[in-house]
VEXMARTOR-70763 format. One record per residue (C-alpha): residue in one letter; x, y, z. Coordinates in steps of 0.2 Angstrom, whole numbers, plus 5000, padded with zeros to 4 digits. Example, Ala and Ser with C-alpha at 12.3 -4.5 7.8 and 13.67 -1.06 7.14 Angstrom:
2
A506249785039S506849955036
// end
This chain:
349
M486455025412V487255105427K486355055443I486255115461K486754965471A486655035489V486555195499N487155215517K487355355530A488455395545I487755495560P488855615569E489155595588F488355755594S486455805592R485255925599R483455965596T483056135591A482256175608E483956125616I484856245605L483956405611P484856425627F486456435617L485756575607D485456675623S487256665626W487856695609L486656845607H487056925624G487057115622Q485957115606E484257205606D482857105613R481857115597F483357045587V483556905599R481756865597K481856865578V483356745578K482456625589M480956635578I482056585563F482656435572E480956385578N480156405561A481556325551A480656155550V482156075557D481755975574Q483455905576R485255925569Y486855825571S488655895572F490455845572M490755945587S489755985603P488556135603E489756205616E491156205603V490056265589F489556425600S491356455606S492856555600I493856405594T494856455579F494656415561E496156295562E495356205577R493656195568N494456125552N495455995562I493855935569Y493155925551I494655825546S494755705560E492855665561G492655675542I493955535540K493155435554L491355445548G491855435530T492755265533Q491255205543C490055255530L490955175515R491255015525G489455005529A488855035511L490054895505Q489354775518K487554825512A488054785494S489154625499W490554705489L492454705494P493354865495S494554795481T493054795469I492854985468D493655055452I493355245455L493155335472I492355505472T492255615487V491255775489S491355915502C491356105503T491356135522G493256115526I494956095518M495955935518I497455895508P497755755504S495855745501L494755625510D494855485497A496655455500Y496255415518L494855305513I495955205502N497155175516N495855135529L494955015519K496454945510M495754975492R496654935476E498255035472D497555085455V495855145461L495455305452R495155465464L494055615461P493855735475V492455855471T492456025481E491656195480M489956135473G489056145489C487356065491A487256005473A488855895474G487955735480V487055725463S488655795454G489655655461M488355535455I488355615438Y490255595436A490155415443K488855375430N489755445415F491355345420L490355185423Q489455205406A491055225397N491855075407P490554925408G490854805422K491554935434R491054995451A491055165459A490855245477V490255425480V490555485498A489955645504V490655725520E489955885526S490155995542P489256155540T489356185559A491156205556T490856355546F489856445560Q490456625563L490356675581E490556865577D489456865562F487656925566S487056935548M485556845542A486556735531N487456665546I485956655556V484856565543S486356445540A486456405558A484556375559I484456255544F486056165543G486756015551D488155895548G488055725539V488955595530A488255475516C488855355503V488155285487L488755135477L488455125458S488854995446S488954945427C489154765431E487754655424E487654555440D487254705451E485454755453G484654925458P483755075450A484555125434I485155305430I484355335413D484855515411Q485755655419G486055835417M486656005424Y485756175422H486656335425F485956505430F486856645422D487456795432A486956705449T488756675456H488356795471T486756695477M487556555487G489256495493F490656545505N491856685507L493556625514T494056745528N495356745542K494056675553G493456535542L492156505528K490856635529M489156595522V488456685507L486556655505D485456775495I483656795499D483256785481V483656595479P481856535480D481256665467K482756615456I482156435457T480356475453Q480856575438H481956435431F480956285436P480056255419A481756265410I482556155423I481256015423N480256015407P481655995393F482555865403L481055755405E480455795387R482055725379N481555565388N479755575381L479155605399G478155735408I478055775427E476555665428D477555515423I478755535438D478255425452H479555475465L480355645469I482055635477F482355825481H483755905491P482956005505G483956165504G482856245518K481056275522K480756415509I481556315495V480556165500Q478956255500V479356335483V479656165475E478256075484S477056205477L477756185459F477655995460G475955995470I475056065454Y475355895447G474855795463K476555755468N477355765485I479055785493D478655705510D480255615511T481255775508K480355865521E480555725534V482455725531L482555915534R481555885550L482655745556Y484355805551G484255985543N485156025527M486855935527S487456015511S487955875498A487555735509T485755775511I485055715494L485855545498Y484955535515V483355565504L483855435491E484155305505R482355315511F481855275493M483055125492N482255055508K480555055500K479754925490I479555015473N478754925458K479754885443G479655025429E479255165441K480255325439G481155445451L481855615448M483355675459L483555865460S484755975469F485356155469G486956225473P488256375471G488556435453F486956445454S486556275447A485356135447Q485855945445R484655815439L484555625438L483255515431L483055345438Q482055195434W481755045445
// end
């Protein structure tokens, strides 16, 4: 069995409550029509995000610093926080860095070559033969994707350990001269965050077991979510049809996956869902609510931190790892990302 040993998060230096962001909007939207300004502020106020954290100060976010400067902050802060987060996870697990056999890093909000894992190996003095797997361009789904890759490696290699580290700075992708709804909604719901999950196929390690995993791909939906690389940075692509797409595909995403494990939604005790945004949360909440299930922890992570892309699902998972959960209870991890795709993990405590 592959088990989840520990989850840890690292909080970026800068933070603001939504009410504190509104004055920055006045400066950014200066010269726009009053009606448009009111609409933008309403989007921020109704995004179900009370606070967000970032690698850079709000003054830097809402400034004309270049793509290069933003990316350099993503690199320096990502290395610092990634190192801090992985070190903290290892301490939680009482593992030495040298016991990690595969290191998987996931990110989509900046460009770094060598990839983050190379820096983590150096900073924590990990083994020279540790395997590296940087996962990029999978967006919000990559936290679960990284866990799926780790699980497959560990299942094929008993007695090994893996670390998955997610580092994301969506604020580094903010476009100062872009007044599209995609850029505005992105700014309203996203924040920066770093998280790490440790997994093991060692007999002596305890934790909830991953009993199944799977990916589900939506055909002809590559246009719905992602980034366009422009001269001024990564420009958000976010189609308004995403919630409807999820609703349409939801039975095909969930039911066959559970049925092959002789389960139904009614058998799932804990829903560990990625909070893509208020509308997606409401869609999923209504779909699960029919069965008397809730995604309260998902909503709370969105409220406290915003959507941190791939790291967010690990923030939700940490909340469940910190609870006293009865042996035998089951959890379903679910996240969505560019492609368009859904990533799923079935857990059992």
